[in-house]
N, C-alpha and C positions, 0 to 999 in steps of 0.2 A: 452527812459526814463531810460535805463540801464547804461548810461554813468556815469563815476565816477566824483567826485568833483562837482563843480558848473557849469559844461558845460551847456550852454543854460539856465542859471538861475542867471542872473546878479542881479536882485532885491533881491533874496535870499542871494546872496553873500554879498551885502551891508547891509542887515538886520542882517545877521549872525555876521559879524565883527563889525557892529555898536553897537550891544548889548554888545559885549565883551569890546570894547574900552570905551564905556560910563560907564560901570560898574567898570572898572579898574580906570578910571579917578575920579569917585565919591569916590572910596575907597582911592585913593592917596591923594585927596584934603580934605578928612575927612568931606564930605558933605552928607553922607548917610541920615542924619536926615531930609533932606529937601524933600525927595521923597516919603516916605510912607504917608498914610493918617490915622489920628486918628480923629474920629468925635469930640471927646472932648479930648484935647482943640483946635485942629487945625481949625476945621470948625465952631463949634458953638461959641467958646469963642474968638478966635483970628481972625476969618473971613479970613483965608488964602485960599481963593477959587482958587488961582493960582495953588495949589497942584492938583486940578482936571485935569489940563492940562498937568502936567509933571510926574505924578506918574507911567506912563508906559515907561519912558525914560531909565531905567536901573534896574538892580537887586542889592539889598543890601546884598545878601547872595551868597557865592560862590557855594554852593550846588544847589540852584535854578538856578543860571547861567549855571552850567554844564548841568543839565537836560533840560533846555530851549534850549540851542544851539544844543544839541544832537537831540532833537525833531525837531527843525527847520531844521536841516540838512536833516533829512528823509523827511520832507514835501516839499523839493525843487522840488519833482516830480510834484507837483501841478502846479508850474510855467512852467515846461516843457510841461505839458498837455495843459494848457491854453494859454501860451505865456506870455511874460513879461508885456505887456500892460494891459491885463485883470487881471493879478496877482497884479500889482501895484494898479490898480483901486479898486480891492477888498480890499486891505489893507487901502486905503484912505477912502472908503465909510463905512467900518465897524469900523474905528477908533473912530468917535464921539459916537456911541452907547456904545462901549466897554469902553470908557472913563467915561461916566456919569451914565450909568445904574448900575454898581456895587456899587458906593457910595450911590445911591438912595436905592438899595436893603438893603445895610448895615444899612442905617438910618431907614428903615421900620422895619427891624428885631430886631434892638437894644432894643426897649421897650419890645418886646415879650420874650427876653432872659435875662431880669433883668440887662440890660446894660453890659452884658458880651461881646457882639459883638461890637467892637469899632475900630479895626485896619484892614486896607486894605494894604497888603504888596506891595511894589514897584515891577514893572516889567510888561512886555507886555504879561502876561499869558492869558488874554482874547483874544488877537489877535491870539496867538498860537493855542488856542482851537477853535477859529473860523475857522482857517485853518485846524485843525484836523477834523472838521465836514465835510469839503470838501474832505479830504483824505478818510474818512470813506465811503462817498457816491460815490466818483468818481473812486477810485483806486480799481481794483478787487483783490481778493485773488489769488495768483499764486499757492501756495501749502499749505498743512496742514500736521502736524505730531502729533503723540501722545507720551506723556511722561508717562511711567508706574510708578505708585507710590507704587506698591506691586507686588508680584509674580503672581497675577491673571491678566490675560489679559484684564479683564473687568474694572479693577481699573486703569484708565488712564485719563490724562488731555489732551485735544486737543488744539494745538496751530496752528498758521499760520505764514506766513512770515510777517504779519502786527502786530503780537502780541508784538514784541519788541518796536514798536512805541507807542502802547497803554500803555505798562508798563512804559516807560519813561515819558509819559504824566501824567499817574496816580501818579507817584512819584512827579512830579511838582505840581499837584493839591493838594497833601496831605502834601506838605513841610511846609506850614505855616498856619495850620488850626486855625480858620475856614475861615479866609479871603481869602486864596488862593483857597479854594473850591468854594467860592462865585464867585470869578473872573473867575475861569475855567468854572463853570456852565453857567455863563452869556455869556462867549465867545462862548460856544457850541451852546446855544440857538440863539444867534445873527447869527452865521454861518449857522445854519439850516434855519432860517427865510430868510436869503439872498438867499439861494439856492432854496427855495420854493416860492420866489417872494412875501413874506408876508410883503409888504411895498410899498412905492411909486415906480412907474415905473422907475424914474430916479435913484433910489438907486442901481438897478442892471444893468441898461443900460448905465450909464455914464462911460466914459473912460478918462483916463489921456491923455494929448498930447503925440503924438508918440515920439517926441524928448526926453521927460522926462523919458520914459520907454525904451529908446534905440531902438525904432522901426523905426527910420528914416533911410534914405539912400537907395541906390538901392537894396541892399539885402533884407531889410525889405519890400520894395515895391513889390519885386518879390514874396516873400512869401505871402503877402496880396493878390496880384492878383491871385496867384495859389489857395489860399483858396476860393476866390470868384468864380473862374471858376469851381472848384470842386463842390461847393454848387449849382451853376447853373446847372451843368450836373446832379447832383443827383435829383434836382427838375424836370428837364426835363425828366429824365428816369422814375420818379414816375408818371408823368402825361401822358406818352405815352406808358404805359404798354400794353394796348389793341392793339394799333397800331403795337407794336413790335410783339405781338403774331400773328397778321394777316400776317405780313411780313414773319414770320417764317413758317406759314402754306403755303403761296404762294411759298416760296423758296423750301419747301419740295415737293410740287406738280410738280414744274418745274424740280427738280432733278429726280423725278420719271419718267417723260416723256423722259428726256435725257437718263436715264438708259435703257428704253425700246428700243429707237433707237439704242443705242450702242449694245444691245444684238441681234438686228435684223441684223446688218451688221457684226457681228463677225463670 
């Protein structure tokens, strides 16, 4: 997972450049106004429900695009940890809830805020934060360091090698308040629900076809067979612990007898 670039992270590569290309095309064609969501007038008045399907296709703001792709670049380690097939399956299965839940939350909170909550900015922020939840839970901290804020050694802020990723994601979540924060929070909750199996079994067990995630071919089959063999060996070793201990004791007694005979004839 220490390899540079997008080595062993093909789905992340396509996602990274796909977001960039789509955002540039939207800017060039001057169609940014088609991708964000305003409850009034887009949904309630004009019935433009198609916006619910495309609002995560691109970013309308270059600042949001910058922080999104920087965060996504760091999250490529999730694909290296899981493999491209599981990573692509995660994106596909978490896309529907991250598409429809943020607009529903926005609609529920709008009356409570005297109609001030009305806009949901464009961009796949919920998907990125669903991935961030996996990064938080699955990737361990390698090192920590302290930043002194005064001459006293006790006045210091502790950071880790993961802090930069969280800072980039926080900037993305705060870029277009309050809509971006709703999208980010929803994505985080969806990601944690997926990780803890809080949903239908098919939600976490379903996988995209191997050819779609680049898992086909002899090399992919070799890695799949290796993974299955290692899993089988680990299960076998777990169930035969008592037998292994008995064999070790027997070999120890045999070795002791041989040592006795060796000392006798020396």
